[in-house]
N, C-alpha and C positions, 0 to 999 in steps of 0.2 A: 504493500500500500504506500502511495506517495505521501510525503509530508505535506502539510498545508502550504508551507512557504514555497516548496517546489511546484505545487499546483498553481500558486500565484504567479510564479515565473512563467509557467506555460500560458497562463491567461494574458500576461503582458505581451508575450510573443504573438498571441492571437490578435490582441488589440492593435499591436504594432503593424501587423500585416493588413488589417482592415483599414487602419488610418492611412497607410500608404496609398491604398486604392482611393480613399476619400480625397487625399491631397492632390492626386492626379486630376480628379474631377473638379476640384475647386481652385486649382492653380497653385499648388504647393504652399499652403498656408502654414509655413514653419515659423517658429519663434524668431523674430528679427534680432533678439538679443543673444541667442545662443548659436544660431545657425545649424543646430542639430537637435535631435530628440534627446529626451532625458534617458539616462542609463537605468537598467533594471535595478542596480544597486541603490540609486537615489530614490527611485519610486518605492522600493520596499523599505528603505530607511525612513522615508516620510511616514509610512504606515506604522513604524515603530513609535511614532509620537503618541499613538493611542495608549499603550501601556506606560509610556514615559510620563505623560502628564495627566492621564485620565484614570489611573489605577485607583486612586483614592476616591474619585467621583463615582466610579463603577461600584466599588465596595459600599459606599454610602447609599447609592441608589437602591441596592438590593437589601442591605442589612441594617442601615442606621436606624430606621424606624423600629425594627424589631429589637435592636440593641437598646434604644432609648426606653421602650415600653417594658421589655421582658427582663433585661439585665440591670439597667440603671433604675427602672421603676418610675419613670416620668409618665404622667397621665397622657393618654392618647390624644386628647383634645389639645393639650399643650404642645405635644410633638407636632401636630398639624400647624399650629401657629408659628412655631419655630421655623419650619420649612417655608411657610408663606411669606412671613415678614423678611426673612433673610434673602429670599429669592427676588422679591420685588426690588429691594435696594441693590441687590446684585445685578439685576437687569439694567438699572440706571448706570452702574459703574461700567457695564459693557460698552455703552455709547461713549463714555469718556475715554475708555481704553482705546477704542477705535480712533478717536481724534489724536490721542497721544502717539499711537503707532504711525499714523499718517504724517505726523510732524517729526518723527524720529529719523535720524540719519547717522549711522555709525559704520565702522568697517565691517562689523559683524552683519549688518543689515538693519532693516526696520523692525521686524518682528522677533528675530532670534534672541536679542538681549532680554526681551520681556519673557520669552518662553523659558530661557535659562533660569532667571530669578524665580519666576512663578513655579517652574517645575521643581526646583529645590525646596521651596517652602510649602507648596500645596500638599506634598506627601507628608511632611512633618505635622502640619496642622490637621490633616485627616487622621493621623495616628492619635493626636490628642483628643479628637472627637469621640474616639472609642475608649477613652479613659476618663469618664465623668466621675468626679470626686463626690462622695456622699456628704453633701453639705446642706441637706434639707431640700425639699421639693422646689422652693423658690430659688434657692441658690443653684440647683442643677439646671433649672429652666434658663436662668440668666447665663450660666456657663455655656449651655448648649447653643443659645441664641447668638451670643457674641462670637463664639469660636466658629460656628457654622457660617456666620457672615464673613469672618476673616478668611475662612477656607474658600467659600464660593465667591464672595464679593471682591476679594483682592487677588489672591494668588491663583485661584482657578480661572478667574477672569483674564489674567495675564496670559495664561497658557491657552485657554480656549479660543480667545480672539486671535492670539498670535498664530496658533497652528492653523486655524481656518483661513486666515488671511494669507498664510504662506502658499496656499494653492495658487493664488494670483501672482504672488511675488516670485515664485520659482519658475513659472512659465506662463506664456499667454496662448499656448497651443491647446486647442480644445480636447484633442485626444489624450494628451499628456495630463491635462486636468482631470479627465475622466479616470485615467489610470491611477493618479494620486488619490482621488476620492475612493475608488474601489479598493486600493491597497489599504487605506486607513480603515475603512469600514470592515474589510475582511479580517484584518488583524484585531480590530476592536471586538469583533464577534468572537474570535478565538480567546481574547483576553477575558471577555465576559463569561464565556463558557468555563474557562479554567477557574475563575473566581467563584462562580456559582457552584461548581462541583467540589472545589477544594476547601472553601471557607469554613463551613460547619465541621467537616471531619478534622481539619487542621486545628480549629479552635478547641475541639474536644481532645485531640492529641496533646495540645499544649497546656492542658489543665482545665479547660472549660471556664465558663463565667468570665469575670474581668481579667484574670490572668491569661486565659486563652486568647482573648481578643487583643490584649497588649502585645503578646509575642507574635501573633499573626500579622498585625499591622506593621510591626518593625520589619518583618520579613518582606511584606508587600512593598514598603517604601524603598527598601534596598533594591529590589527587583526593578522598580520604576526608575531609579537612578541609573542603572545599567543601560536601560533602553534610551534614557535621555541623552547619554553620552553618544550612543549610536546615531541618534537623530541629529544632534548638533554637529557631529563630525562629518557626516556624509551628505548633508543637504546644503544647498546654496541658493540665496536670493539673487535673481538676475533681472527681474522685470518689475521694477518699481516705478511709480508715477510721482514725479516731483512737481511742486508748484514752480511757475516761472518766477524769475527774479522780480521781487517787489510785489508779487501776487500773494494776497492773504485771503484765506478762506475761514470765516468765523463759524462758530458753533451753530448760530442761527441759520446760516446758509446751508450747512451740512444737514441739519434737521429738516429744513424745508425740502432739500433734495431727496431725503429719505422718504418722507411722508407724502410726496407727490409721485413717487415711483410705485405704480400699482403692482408691478411684478415683485418688487422688494417686499411689499406688504403681504402678498400671497405666500412667498417663500417663508417669511417670518412666522406667519400664523400656522403654516404647515409644520414648521419646526416646533412651534409651541405644542401643537396637537400630538405630534409624533412623540415628543418627550413626555407629555402628560400621559400618553398611552403606555410608554415604556415604564414610567414610574408607577403607574397604577397596577399594571400586570406584574412587573418585576417585584414590587414590594408586597403585593397581595398574595403572590405565589406561595410564600413561606407560610402565611396564615391558612391558605387553602390546603396546602399539604398537611399542616398540623391538625386543622380542625375538621375538614371535610373528608380528606383521604385517610386521616388518622395515621400518617406515616411521615414524620419530618425528614427522614433520610431521602425520601423519594423526590424532594425538592431539587436535589442535584440532578437527578435523571430528567426531571421536567425541564431544567435549564438546558440539558443536552438536546432534548427534543426541539427546543425553541431556537437555540443558537447554532447547532451543528449544520443545518441546511444552508446557513449563510456563508460557510466556508466555500461552498461550490456555487450556491445560488447567485451571490453578488457578481462573481466573474461571468457566469453563464448568461445572466440576464442582459449584459451589455450587447452581445450580438442580436438578441431579441429586440432590444430597443432600437438598434440600428435598422432593423428590418421593418418593424411594425410601428415605430415611433415611441419616444420616451414617455409621453403622456399616456398613450394607450396601454402600454405594458404596465406602467405604474398604477393606473386605475384598476386594471385587471388584478394585479397583485393585492390591492387593498380589498377588493371584493372577496378574494379568497380568504383573507384574514378575517373579515367580518363573518363570513359563512362558517369558517372553521371554529372560531371562538363561540359563535352562537349555538353551535351544535352541543356544547357542554351542558346547556340547559336541559337537553333531552335526557341525559343520563349523567347527572353531576358527580356521582360517586364512582363512576367507571374510570379506572386508571387508563384503560385502553383508549377511551374516547378523549380523555384529557390529553394524552400523548399525541393522538392524531391531530387534535385541534392545535396543539402547540407546534407540531411539525408544519401544518399549513400556515400558521402565523409566521414561522421562521422563513418559509419559502415566499410567502406573499409580501413580506416587508422588504425583500432584497432589492427590487427595482427602485423603490424610494430611497433606500440607503445609498445605492450606487449613483443615483441621479441628483441627490440633494445638493452636493457641493457644486455640481455643474449648473444647476438652476440658480444657485446663489451667485456664482461667478457671472452668469449671463445677466442676472438682474443688476449686478454692479457695472458690467460693461454697458448695459442699456442706460443706466444712470449717468455714466461718464459721457456717453454719446449724446444724450439729451441736454445735460446741464453744462458740459464742457469744463466741469470742476475737477481738479486733480485729487480725487477721492477713491480709495480702495478699501482700506481697513474698516471704515465706518459702516459700510454695507455688511461686512461679515460680523461686525460687532452687533449690528441690529438683529441679524438672524440668531446670533449667540444669545442676545437678550431674550428672543422668543423661546429658544431652547431652554434657557434656565428658568424663565417664568413658567414654562410648561412643566418642567420637572418640579418646581416649587408648588405649583397648583396641584400636581399629582400627589405630592406628599401631603399637602394641606387637606385636599379632598379626602385622601385615605384616612388621615388622622381624624378629621371631622366625622366622616361616615362611620369609622370604627367606634367613635364615642357615641354617635347617634344610635347605632344598633346595640350598644351596651357591651362592647368588648372589654374584658378585664384581663390584661396580660398576666396577672398574678393568680387568677382563678384556675382551679383544676378543671372545671367544665364550663362550657358556654351555653347560653339559652338557645332555644330553637330559632328565635328571631335573629340572634347574632349569627348563627350558622347560615341561615337563609341570606342574610345581608352580605356575608363574605362571598357567597356564591354569586350574587348579582353584581357586586362590586367587581369581581374578577372578570366576569363576562362583558358587562356593559362598559367597563373601563377600557376595553379594547374595541368594541363594536361602534360606539358613538363617535370617537375620534376618527375612525375609518370613513364613516359617512361624510363627516365634515371635510376631511382632507380630499376626498373625491371631488366635492363641489369646488374646492379651491384650485385643484389641478387643471380644471377646464380652461381658465384664462391663460395658463402658462403655455398652452399649445400655440398661441399666437407668437409668443416670444421665440419659440423654436423656429418658426417660419421667418422671423425677422433677423436671424443670426447673420446671414451673409451681408445684409445691409449695415448692421451694426459694426461688423468687423471691418468693412470697407471704410466706414466713417471714422473709426478709431485709428486705422492706419494713416488716413489723411491728416487727422489731428496730430498724431505723433511725428509725422514727417515735417510738420510746420513748427 
């Protein structure tokens, strides 16, 4: 059996052959800055940014709610408010981070200095989140709120906006941007799967409870630092947009450009809904395994069912999108997700049905994951084409804002809904109302966002058709 990284190399070869045919049709649209395509090493190294800067966020997304309620003993309603308050302010910091990156100019580049600093400290602050001191309920809530904001609003913002902006800074070639996005999402899926499968067993091996989580987080942070080194060493920014001498772009002009760009707004809300769905399904999964399926160990296998298809699905959906259209394939995938997760309501206690539903969710999400960074880059290019403003990072910070608000809303909704249905993390048994509530949260937390994302993808079809016009306009702008 081939290793996932080797499989990714084969995918890049396939994409490279397809993009060569496309360049012949479109007149060799190669990056004017590089004169050549990106190497496989750089594309894969960019994907390594996921475990490098997101390992703490991925662990928090799946386990922080459970840790707060079941280990630290923080009330579920308070946990929901911690997530919501921190994420809202975190989203605002994303916009400011985008402005800062656009104004940064160093030998290392625009985004990489922020990625380095954020990567070093985000892992450390994530480890502290899983070490809540027993200082009373109010003290624990304050500790969790402040530290969660530091983690998400400062350090994770540096890395999140920086890494997403790097797609546009590394290359302006559409095929290479697609390869970078697919590499990142494929490796992120691998990382998520490894975390989901290994976290609870390793916590148990390391002693369980607070001690187990402490040792596990130290190990995770160390692994993240190794991948951060690989990313920093093997990637290079080549395609930055600089303001002309004497040209100043204020925050007001930036915000106006953002909120008058309908494609940016569509991609931002799609990112919000996608991350809300991931947070709801990912965080509710452990409760579903514990309370409905009555087997907490099976959560690891549920994660395998949900994440494993992405190893192969994300690369393979790219040729499908080339043939049938990005929008059409992405919408079809979301229909599969909604139908699969909805089927759980028919036999909620069947492990087989749940596994099939999660497999369909993993497969159906692949087109959106593969195309999201391409849509974001296209929306940014459209904004530059229409406004003539030298802006790149702020568009990516806007979608990062949507992503984080979505994750925060997911956590807040879960906390609020768990409180509403009467969930008590320290109780030995839950009421019938609580068990029914967990079932509906798990299913509709996936289905409703899918329906809304389908509606938002429809206008993005026009952006796909405008791509040649936008590229020609940007080349003319850059040549002047």
